[in-house]
N, C-alpha and C positions, 0 to 999 in steps of 0.2 A: 515826166519828171521823176517817177519812182526809181528808174534805173540810174538816175544821176548820183544817187548815194550808194549804189551797189559797189562793194569792194571785193567781189568774188575773185578768188585767185591771187589777190594782192598779198604781198608779204610785208608785214608791219612789225617793226622792232620798237618796243616801248620800254624805256627805262623806268625804274621805280614803279613797277606795275603789279606788285604783289598785294597792294592795298590802296585805299583812298582813290584819288583822281586817276592814277595810272591803271589801277585795277578796273575802274569803270570804263576807261578808254579801251583796254584790250577786250573787255566783254562786248562793248558796243561795236568795235571793229569786227570781231568774230561773228556777231549777230548779222552783220552785213556781208558775211562770206569770206572775210580775210583770214589768212593764216597768220597767227600772232606769236611773237616771242615774248614770254613773260620773264622779266629780269629784275632782280634786286639783290641785295647782299645775302639774304637768308634763303638757302635752298629749299627748305621744307615749305616755306610760304609760297615760293614760286611754283613748286610742284602741285600744291593744293589748288591754286588758281588755274593752272593748266588742266588739271584733272576735271575741274568744274566745267570749264569751257568744252573740253572734249566730250564730256557726258551729255552736252546739249545737242550735239550733232550738227552744228552749223559753224563752219570754219574749223581749222585745226589749231592746236596750241602746243607749244613746246617750251620747256623751261631751260634758261641759260643764266644761272646766277653770276653776278659780277659786281665788283666794287667800282663805282664810277670814278673814284679818285685815283685809281691805279691804271695807268696807260696800258700796261701789258694785258690786264684783264679786259679792258675795253677792246683792244685788238682781238683778243680771243673771243669775246662776245660777238663781234661782227663776223669773224671767220666761222664760228659755230652756227650763227644764224643763217649764213649763206649755204653752209653744207646741209642744213636741215630743210630749208624752203626755197633756196635759190636766191637770186638778186633781191635786194631790199628795195621795195617800192615806197614805203612810208617809214619815216623815222620820227619818233616822238621823244624829245628830250625832256622827261618829266622829273627824273630823280634830282633831288637837291637836298642840301642840309643847312641847318641853322644852329650851330653849337653854342651860340651866344645870344643872351637876352638882356639888353641893357643899353646904356648910352654909348656913343662912339668913343667917348673919353676913356672908357674902361675896357674896350675890346683889345685882346692880346694879338700880337702878330700871328701866333699859332692859329687862333680862331679865325682871324680875317683871311689868312692864307688858305685855310681849309674851306671856308665859304667860297673863295674865288676859284679854287681848284675844282671843287665838286659841282659848283653851279655854272661856271663859265668855261673854264679850261676843258672840262670833260665834254661839253657840247661842241667846242671847237674840234677836239679830237674826233668825235663821232662824225661830224660833218666832213672832215678831211678824209675819213675812211669810207663814207657812204656816198657822198655827193658825186665823186668822179664816175662811179659805175651807173648812178642814176643818169648822169649826163650822157654816157655812152648809149643808153637806151632812150634818151630824149624824153624822159618822163620820171617824175618823182615829187614827193611832198615831204618837206621837213617842217615839223611843228615844235616850237619851243614853248614850254609852259612857264610863263613869267608870273606876274602878280600885279595887282593894283598898287602894291607898294612901290613899284617902279615910278609911279607918278606922285609919290608923297614922301614927306619926311616923317621920321618916327623917333621917339625917345627910346623905344624898346628894341626895334628890329631894323635899325638903320643900316647896319652892315649887310644884312640879307637884302634889304631893299636896293642897295647900290648894285648888288650882283644881278638883281632882277631888272634894273634899268639897263644894264649892259646887254641883257637878252634882246631888248628891242633893237638896239643898234646892230648887234650881231646878225639878227634876222634880216634887217635892211641891207646890210653889206653882202651877206650871202645871197640874198635875192637878186642883187645887182650882178654878182659874179656868175651865178648859175642860171639866171633867167633866160639867156640866149639858148640854153640847152633844155628848156622846158622843165626845169626843176624849180618848184615853188617853195618859198620859205616864209613862214608866218609865225606869229606869237598868239598865244591865248593868255590873257591876264585875268585870272580869277580874283574875286573878292574873298570875303570870309566864307570858307567852305567847311562843312562838317566832316573833317578828317582828323586822324590822330596827330598829323603833323601840326595842325592848327589848334589842337585841343586847348593849349594854354590861353588862347584868345577867346574861344567861344565858351569855355567852361567858366571863365571869369564873368560873373553875372553883371557886374557894373560895366565892363567892357562890352559885353554883348548888348546891353541896353543902349549904350551910346551908338554902337554900330547900327542897330535896327532903327534908332531914332532918325538916322539920316539915310535910310534905305527905302526907297519908294515901294518896293515889293514887300517890305515888312517881314522878311525872313532871311536867314543865312542860306547859302547854297548847299546843294547836295552834289557829290561827285558826278552824278549822271547829268547835271546841268552843264558841266564842262565837257563831258564825253560827247554830247550831241554836236557841239561846235567842232570838236576834233574830227568827227565823222565828216562834217561838211568840208573842212579844210583838206582832208585826206582824199576826198572824192572828186569826181569830174564836175560836180556842181560848183566847185571853187576853182575851176581851171583858169580863170582870169584874175585870180586874187593872189598877190604875192607882196612881200615886204610889209605886211599889215599886222596890226595888233587888235584883236577882238577882245573887248572887256566883257567879262561875265561876272557881274557883281550886284545884280538886282537893282541897279541904278545908283549905287552908293556914291560913285564919283561925280554924279551930275548935281549933287546937292551941296549946299553950304551949311555946315553944322549950326544949329540954333536958329536958322532963318526959315 
């Protein structure tokens, strides 16, 4: 079983991978032997992560900065990734944005459109660019980083949660379309994870107490908790898993608050 998680020689493109969950995923992939593309909007942050990985001597890393909301930059990202490491075997759509915090009644069209473009349309673009070549090689894994917000309503991050719910159906649909070509598509739905992206949620002591009160494992997650599941889904250990969503939330979604 040890070789089931080996990613040696695989080429993995991970968006939003200069920090948080994405960074933990590229580090975990490289530790299993994959060659990884580190990508986010900030070049310096991408280069720093790639240098760290290359300094460890397991897997290779290259930096290709890109704004996921810009189709031309996404096309350039995929083209550059292929020129560096060859065909893409693993795609992780992790980058996302949430420019609005508050009720749906107050979200502007500009904010809602940005959420939709960055969180869903960008994933659609990436799949359109990457999946056909995976199909030609009859092998590939696409992983969408969703959220447990996909299963819940929220007074504060409802617009974001709607986009994360769309991830689940996008994965199912792509799984149906590309399954005959041995390309698997799955989601990971993290709960509250200690990242900068979720800082507003876990730094709020009252909110954190409420979250932990309904979390059987009694703690919030770390990015590495998500990265381990990504390694599983990317590897041959998950060769018969597609169209699924794996929830990584310490059990938060299995409880009813206050009971």
